C-alpha positions as CSV (number, residue, x, y, z in Angstrom):
1,M,-53.8,186.4,171.6
2,Q,-51.3,188.9,172.8
3,A,-48.9,190.1,170.2
4,S,-46.0,189.1,172.1
5,E,-47.0,185.7,173.0
6,E,-45.3,182.9,170.9
7,L,-47.4,181.1,168.4
8,S,-47.8,177.1,168.4
9,L,-49.7,174.6,166.4
10,I,-51.4,171.3,167.1
11,Y,-52.4,168.7,164.5
12,N,-54.5,165.3,164.9
13,S,-54.5,162.9,161.8
14,I,-57.6,161.7,162.8
15,S,-59.7,164.6,162.9
16,N,-57.1,165.9,160.3
17,S,-57.3,169.4,161.9
18,L,-54.8,172.1,162.6
19,C,-55.2,174.8,165.7
20,E,-53.1,177.3,166.7
21,T,-52.6,178.3,170.0
22,T,-49.8,179.9,172.2
23,S,-46.5,177.7,173.5
24,N,-47.6,178.5,177.1
25,K,-50.7,176.4,176.5
26,V,-49.2,173.7,174.5
27,K,-46.7,173.0,177.5
28,D,-49.8,172.8,179.8
29,I,-51.7,170.6,177.4
30,K,-48.4,168.7,177.3
31,R,-48.3,168.3,181.1
32,I,-52.0,166.4,181.0
33,K,-51.2,164.0,178.3
34,D,-51.8,160.6,178.8
35,K,-53.3,161.5,181.8
36,E,-56.8,161.3,183.1
37,F,-58.7,164.8,183.9
38,M,-61.8,166.6,184.0
39,L,-62.6,169.5,181.8
40,H,-63.3,171.9,184.6
41,D,-59.5,171.0,186.1
42,I,-57.9,172.7,182.6
43,V,-58.1,176.1,184.3
44,F,-55.6,177.3,181.4
45,L,-57.9,177.3,178.7
46,D,-61.0,179.3,178.3
47,Q,-64.6,177.4,177.4
48,E,-64.2,178.4,173.8
49,E,-60.7,176.9,173.6
50,K,-61.9,173.8,175.6
51,R,-64.9,173.3,173.2
52,I,-62.7,173.8,169.8
53,L,-59.7,171.3,171.4
54,L,-62.6,168.6,171.9
55,K,-64.4,169.4,168.4
56,H,-61.0,168.6,166.6
57,S,-60.0,165.7,169.1
58,M,-57.3,167.5,170.8
59,I,-58.4,166.4,173.9
60,I,-60.7,163.4,174.2
61,D,-62.8,161.5,176.3
62,S,-60.5,158.7,177.9
63,E,-62.7,156.0,177.1
64,I,-62.1,156.9,173.3
65,N,-59.9,154.2,171.4
66,E,-58.3,156.0,168.5
67,K,-57.1,152.9,167.3
68,E,-60.5,151.4,166.9
69,I,-61.7,154.5,165.2
70,V,-59.1,154.2,162.4
71,G,-59.8,150.5,162.1
72,K,-63.3,151.3,161.5
73,L,-62.5,154.0,159.1
74,I,-60.4,151.3,157.2
75,S,-63.0,148.3,157.2
76,N,-66.0,151.0,156.1
77,Q,-63.7,152.1,153.2
78,K,-63.1,148.4,152.1
79,K,-66.7,147.6,152.4
80,L,-67.6,150.6,150.6
81,N,-65.4,149.5,147.8
82,K,-66.9,145.8,147.7
83,Q,-70.0,147.5,147.1
84,M,-69.7,150.1,144.7
85,G,-66.4,149.2,142.8
86,S,-64.6,150.7,139.7
87,F,-63.6,149.0,136.5
88,S,-60.2,148.9,135.9
89,I,-58.3,146.5,133.6
90,I,-54.4,146.2,133.0
91,L,-54.0,144.3,129.8
92,L,-50.4,142.8,128.8
93,P,-50.6,142.6,124.8
94,T,-47.3,141.1,125.6
95,N,-44.9,139.9,128.0
96,A,-41.7,140.3,125.9
97,C,-39.9,143.7,126.0
98,N,-37.1,145.0,123.7
99,M,-35.2,146.1,126.9
100,D,-33.4,144.2,129.3
101,C,-33.4,146.3,132.7
102,P,-31.7,145.0,135.3
103,Y,-33.9,146.3,138.2
104,C,-37.0,144.8,136.2
105,F,-39.1,142.9,138.8
106,E,-40.4,141.0,136.1
107,G,-36.6,139.3,135.2
108,K,-34.7,138.6,132.4
109,K,-36.1,139.5,129.0
110,D,-35.6,138.4,125.4
111,N,-38.3,139.2,123.0
112,E,-37.2,137.0,120.5
113,K,-37.6,133.7,122.2
114,N,-40.6,134.6,124.6
115,F,-42.7,136.9,121.9
116,H,-46.4,135.9,122.7
117,T,-49.4,137.9,122.4
118,M,-53.0,137.9,123.3
119,D,-55.1,136.5,121.4
120,D,-58.4,137.3,120.0
121,H,-60.3,134.5,122.1
122,I,-59.2,136.8,125.5
123,L,-60.8,139.5,123.5
124,S,-64.1,137.8,123.0
125,K,-63.7,136.3,126.6
126,L,-63.3,139.8,127.8
127,I,-66.2,141.5,126.1
128,E,-68.5,138.4,127.2
129,M,-67.0,138.9,130.4
130,L,-68.1,142.8,130.6
131,E,-71.3,142.0,129.3
132,K,-72.3,139.6,132.0
133,E,-70.8,141.7,134.9
134,F,-73.0,144.8,133.5
135,D,-76.3,143.3,133.4
136,K,-75.9,143.1,137.4
137,P,-77.3,145.9,139.5
138,I,-73.9,146.5,141.5
139,T,-72.5,148.1,138.1
140,N,-75.1,150.7,137.9
141,S,-73.0,152.9,140.1
142,I,-69.8,152.1,137.6
143,K,-69.6,155.1,135.3
144,R,-66.1,154.7,133.6
145,L,-64.0,151.8,132.0
146,F,-60.1,152.4,132.5
147,I,-57.8,150.3,130.5
148,E,-54.2,150.4,131.3
149,W,-51.8,148.8,128.5
150,Y,-48.6,147.2,130.5
151,G,-45.7,144.6,129.6
152,G,-43.2,144.0,128.7
153,E,-43.4,146.2,126.0
154,P,-46.9,146.8,124.9
155,L,-45.8,148.8,122.0
156,L,-44.4,145.5,120.3
157,A,-47.9,144.4,119.8
158,P,-49.5,147.8,118.2
159,D,-52.3,145.9,116.2
160,I,-53.3,144.2,120.0
161,I,-53.9,147.5,121.5
162,E,-55.4,148.8,118.6
163,R,-58.3,145.6,117.9
164,F,-58.9,145.7,121.7
165,S,-59.4,149.3,122.2
166,K,-61.8,149.5,119.3
167,K,-64.0,146.8,121.0
168,L,-63.6,148.1,124.4
169,I,-64.4,151.6,123.1
170,E,-67.7,150.4,121.4
171,F,-68.6,148.5,124.5
172,A,-68.0,151.4,126.8
173,S,-70.0,153.5,124.4
174,S,-73.2,150.9,124.4
175,K,-73.3,151.0,128.3
176,S,-73.0,154.9,128.2
177,I,-69.8,154.9,130.4
178,S,-66.9,157.0,129.7
179,Y,-63.8,155.0,128.4
180,R,-60.0,156.2,129.3
181,G,-56.7,154.6,128.3
182,K,-53.2,154.6,129.7
183,I,-50.0,153.0,128.5
184,I,-46.7,152.3,130.3
185,T,-43.9,152.0,127.8
186,N,-40.2,152.4,127.7
187,G,-40.5,155.2,124.9
188,T,-38.3,153.6,122.1
189,L,-41.4,152.9,119.9
190,L,-43.3,156.0,119.8
191,S,-43.1,156.8,116.4
192,K,-45.7,159.3,114.9
193,E,-47.4,156.2,113.5
194,N,-47.9,154.7,117.4
195,W,-48.7,158.3,118.7
196,N,-51.7,158.5,116.3
197,L,-52.5,154.8,117.1
198,L,-52.6,155.7,120.7
199,K,-54.8,158.8,120.5
200,N,-57.0,156.9,118.1
201,C,-57.3,154.3,121.0
202,Q,-58.1,156.9,123.4
203,V,-54.9,156.7,125.3
204,S,-54.8,160.0,127.1
205,N,-51.8,159.1,129.5
206,V,-48.7,157.6,128.1
207,Q,-46.1,157.1,131.3
208,I,-42.6,157.0,129.9
209,T,-39.3,156.2,131.5
210,L,-35.8,158.4,131.7
211,D,-33.3,157.1,134.1
212,G,-30.8,160.1,134.1
213,D,-28.8,161.3,131.0
214,N,-27.3,159.7,128.0
215,S,-24.2,158.8,130.3
216,I,-26.3,156.5,132.7
217,H,-29.9,155.8,131.1
218,N,-28.5,153.4,128.5
219,K,-26.8,151.2,131.1
220,K,-29.9,151.4,133.3
221,R,-32.4,150.8,130.4
222,P,-30.4,148.4,127.6
223,L,-31.9,147.5,124.5
224,C,-31.6,143.6,124.1
225,N,-30.1,144.8,120.8
226,E,-27.3,146.5,122.8
227,K,-28.0,150.0,120.8
228,D,-28.7,152.9,122.7
229,S,-31.9,154.1,123.3
230,Y,-31.8,157.5,125.2
231,Y,-31.7,159.9,122.2
232,T,-34.6,158.0,120.4
233,I,-36.8,158.5,123.3
234,L,-36.1,162.2,123.6
235,E,-36.7,162.4,119.8
236,N,-40.2,160.6,120.3
237,L,-40.9,163.0,123.0
238,Q,-40.9,165.8,120.2
239,H,-44.2,164.6,118.6
240,I,-46.5,164.4,121.7
241,P,-50.1,164.9,120.3
242,E,-52.5,167.4,121.8
243,G,-55.1,165.4,124.3
244,I,-51.9,162.9,125.5
245,F,-50.1,163.7,128.9
246,V,-46.8,162.2,129.3
247,P,-45.4,161.8,132.9
248,I,-41.5,161.4,132.4
249,R,-40.6,158.5,135.2
250,I,-37.0,159.0,136.7
251,N,-36.4,155.8,138.8
252,V,-33.7,157.7,140.7
253,D,-30.5,156.0,142.7
254,R,-27.3,157.2,143.8
255,E,-25.8,156.6,140.4
256,I,-28.4,158.3,138.4
257,L,-29.0,161.4,140.9
258,P,-25.8,163.5,139.7
259,T,-26.8,163.2,135.9
260,I,-30.5,164.8,136.5
261,D,-29.5,168.3,135.8
262,S,-27.8,167.2,132.8
263,L,-31.3,165.0,131.9
264,L,-33.4,168.1,132.4
265,D,-31.3,170.4,130.1
266,D,-31.7,167.5,127.2
267,L,-35.3,167.6,127.8
268,S,-35.0,171.6,127.4
269,S,-32.7,171.0,124.2
270,Y,-35.1,169.1,122.5
271,N,-38.2,171.4,123.2
272,I,-39.9,168.7,125.7
273,W,-39.9,170.3,129.0
274,P,-40.6,172.9,130.1
275,H,-41.7,173.6,126.6
276,K,-44.4,171.3,126.6
277,A,-45.4,171.6,130.6
278,N,-48.8,171.3,129.8
279,Q,-48.3,167.9,128.1
280,C,-45.3,166.4,129.8
281,R,-43.8,166.4,133.5
282,P,-40.7,164.5,134.8
283,Y,-41.0,163.2,138.4
284,L,-38.8,161.1,140.7
285,A,-39.8,157.8,141.5
286,F,-38.5,155.6,144.3
287,K,-36.7,152.5,143.3
288,D,-38.1,149.4,144.6
289,Y,-37.3,145.9,143.6
290,N,-38.5,142.6,143.7
291,E,-35.9,139.8,144.6
292,K,-37.3,137.6,141.9
293,G,-36.2,139.9,139.3
294,C,-33.8,142.6,140.0
295,T,-30.3,141.6,139.1
296,E,-28.8,145.2,140.4
297,D,-26.6,146.3,143.5
298,K,-29.1,147.4,146.0
299,T,-26.7,149.5,147.7
300,I,-26.7,152.1,145.1
301,Y,-30.7,152.1,146.1
302,F,-31.5,155.3,148.3
303,R,-33.7,154.6,151.5
304,I,-37.3,156.0,151.7
305,K,-36.2,159.0,154.0
306,E,-33.2,160.1,151.6
307,F,-35.4,159.7,148.8
308,Y,-38.1,162.2,150.0
309,Q,-35.4,164.5,150.8
310,I,-33.9,164.5,147.4
311,E,-37.5,164.5,145.5
312,N,-38.3,168.0,147.6
313,E,-35.1,169.4,146.1
314,F,-35.9,168.0,142.8
315,K,-39.3,169.7,142.8
316,Q,-38.2,173.1,144.2
317,N,-35.2,172.5,140.8
318,L,-38.3,172.2,138.6
319,V,-40.1,175.3,139.8
320,N,-36.8,177.2,139.3
321,R,-36.1,176.1,135.9
322,Y,-39.7,176.9,134.7
323,N,-39.7,180.3,136.0
324,A,-36.4,180.8,134.6
325,W,-37.5,179.8,131.2
326,A,-40.8,181.7,131.3
327,Q,-38.9,184.7,132.3
328,K,-36.3,184.3,129.0
329,N,-39.2,183.5,126.7
330,E,-41.6,186.4,128.1
331,I,-44.1,183.8,129.3
332,N,-46.6,185.5,131.9
333,K,-46.9,182.2,133.7
334,T,-45.2,181.3,137.0
335,A,-44.5,178.0,138.7
336,R,-44.6,177.5,142.4
337,K,-43.9,174.6,144.7
338,R,-47.1,172.7,145.7
339,I,-47.8,173.0,149.4
340,D,-49.5,169.9,150.4
341,Y,-51.9,169.2,153.5
342,P,-52.5,165.8,154.9
343,R,-55.4,163.8,153.3
344,R,-57.5,160.6,154.5
345,G,-56.0,157.9,153.4
346,S,-57.8,155.5,150.8
347,Y,-56.1,152.5,152.2
348,T,-56.9,150.5,149.3
349,C,-55.2,149.4,145.8
350,A,-57.4,150.2,142.9
351,L,-56.6,146.4,142.0
352,A,-56.3,144.3,144.8
353,D,-59.4,145.6,147.1
354,L,-61.6,146.2,144.3
355,P,-63.8,143.6,143.0
356,Y,-63.3,144.9,139.3
357,G,-60.1,145.5,139.2
358,I,-57.5,142.9,137.7
359,V,-54.8,142.4,135.5
360,I,-54.8,140.0,132.6
361,D,-51.5,138.7,130.8
362,E,-50.9,137.6,127.4
363,K,-51.8,134.1,128.1
364,G,-55.1,135.1,129.8
365,Y,-54.1,134.6,133.2
366,I,-55.8,136.8,136.1
367,H,-53.6,138.8,138.5
368,K,-54.6,141.2,141.1
369,C,-51.6,143.0,140.9
370,M,-48.7,143.9,138.0
371,T,-45.9,142.7,140.1
372,P,-46.4,139.0,140.0
373,V,-47.3,139.1,136.1
374,N,-44.6,136.1,135.5
375,E,-46.0,134.0,138.3
376,I,-48.8,132.1,136.6
377,E,-48.7,129.6,140.0
378,D,-49.5,132.7,141.7
379,S,-52.6,133.9,139.4
380,I,-55.8,134.1,140.9
381,T,-57.7,132.1,137.6
382,H,-57.9,132.1,133.9
383,I,-60.1,134.0,131.7
384,D,-61.7,131.1,130.8
385,N,-63.1,130.7,134.7
386,L,-63.1,134.0,135.4
387,D,-66.0,134.8,138.4
388,F,-65.9,138.2,140.0
389,N,-67.5,136.8,142.8
390,T,-64.3,135.3,143.6
391,F,-62.8,138.6,144.2
392,I,-65.3,140.2,146.9
393,Y,-63.4,137.9,149.3
394,N,-59.8,136.5,149.0
395,D,-56.2,137.3,150.5
396,W,-55.9,140.6,148.7
397,A,-59.3,142.0,149.1
398,D,-59.6,141.2,152.7
399,F,-55.6,142.3,153.5
400,D,-55.9,144.1,157.1
401,R,-53.2,146.8,157.6
402,M,-54.6,146.9,161.2
403,K,-52.7,143.5,161.9
404,F,-49.4,145.2,161.2
405,N,-47.8,146.9,164.2
406,Q,-46.0,149.3,162.0
407,C,-49.2,150.5,161.4
408,T,-51.5,150.4,164.2
409,D,-48.5,152.3,166.2
410,C,-48.3,155.0,163.6
411,K,-49.4,158.6,164.4
412,I,-50.1,159.0,160.9
413,L,-52.0,155.9,159.7
414,P,-55.4,158.2,159.5
415,V,-53.4,160.4,156.8
416,C,-51.2,157.4,155.3
417,T,-51.3,157.1,151.4
418,E,-49.5,153.6,151.6
419,D,-52.1,151.7,149.3
420,C,-50.3,148.9,147.8
421,T,-51.3,145.8,149.1
422,E,-48.5,144.0,147.5
423,R,-45.9,145.9,149.2
424,F,-47.3,145.0,152.5
425,L,-47.5,141.2,151.6
426,R,-43.6,141.3,150.5
427,N,-42.9,143.5,153.6
428,T,-41.4,146.2,151.5
429,T,-43.7,149.0,152.4
430,K,-43.4,152.6,151.1
431,C,-44.3,154.9,154.0
432,P,-45.5,158.3,153.0
433,D,-43.3,161.6,153.4
434,W,-45.8,162.5,156.1
435,K,-44.1,159.9,158.2
436,F,-40.9,161.7,158.2
437,F,-41.3,165.4,157.6
438,I,-45.0,165.8,159.2
439,K,-43.8,168.8,161.2
440,D,-41.9,170.5,158.5
441,K,-44.6,170.1,156.0
442,I,-47.6,171.4,158.2
443,L,-45.7,174.3,159.3
444,S,-44.7,175.0,155.6
445,Y,-48.8,174.9,154.8
446,Y,-49.5,177.0,157.8
447,Q,-46.7,179.7,156.9
448,Y,-48.2,179.6,153.3
449,H,-51.8,179.9,153.7
450,F,-52.1,181.9,157.1
451,A,-48.9,183.2,158.6
452,N,-49.6,186.8,156.8
453,A,-53.5,186.2,157.6
């Protein structure tokens, strides 16, 4: 390539390949786009260039249907999931909550009137079910049992978490498979005692939520007793035990966004982040809603493209804050913003698509997604009648995104990371940021890794 020639990049989402060439050749390639041609007619490319472009699907045989290729990729992945699977179980020890968040998809909470917890019958049926399934040859490939505690607020029933965990850990050990636990909690009940309980229960990931600073968090996430929770959560986060990682979720909207810097200041003043960057990390979450539960004004929600722009600025903010803190404290470690490259989509939900992925609510009803846990009429079955054969073929497992024009006509479908079946069924898909910023992101990746090579 001549030093004076202007460089251009070509990307193909099916092969997930990136090639560099000159801008003039890109113009020539564009002129033959969507036309049938013979390779020997492309005189502006030499033999090696033609070979590379063919290898990486930048030019293809006219008989090749790329949509069919993607459809087969998705179909094969779903078949593989049905054959192999993994064991992922979400348990709701209680559906009650000590918070009454207006955007909660589960609807209004009142832990005093609706306090119902899992009983030992569900535990015994769960262990019985696991024993039965692990006697089948199909489970020979399963090497891990993953349990996630959810609610309501699961720490309203710590005894259930402790008792169930003990039995489930014993089961995993008896089958020589690893065990990992996670909990999604609002953080208000993370006392030192409960931290220790979670660690003893092999819970290694504790997700909590802080929606902005004190001025807005208590409005967005009010306690049922009308007391404030913000500083209680911060105080609890000062005592994260070793071996536990805490993602700090921020459900950002137009009211919360202006307070994020103040929230990050508070995390620093409480010696939480960046002081414990190896144990916790704040991140922004796209604020979605379910009409059945949400009572909040939707006009304050960001559109998905707006959210990605804000998220990008937030990530840079974290890098800048960490590096300033590290320099001030003479820490010889710097952060840098991660530059991603597209990856092949999984096209599957770890619960909806997999035979061994289920949600069990506090009354023993089985669901294939966390969102409709309050809708017993939409449950699949009850644990008393659980048969995993029913999960191999059903509306969730057989969902086909290739029937959605918004997907089949999308050029980034091969690298799409939207894997939530429930959002597809609800027509509220969360398209990945590649859809909106693929040119800018790939250019950033190239400049970071190859521009000076």
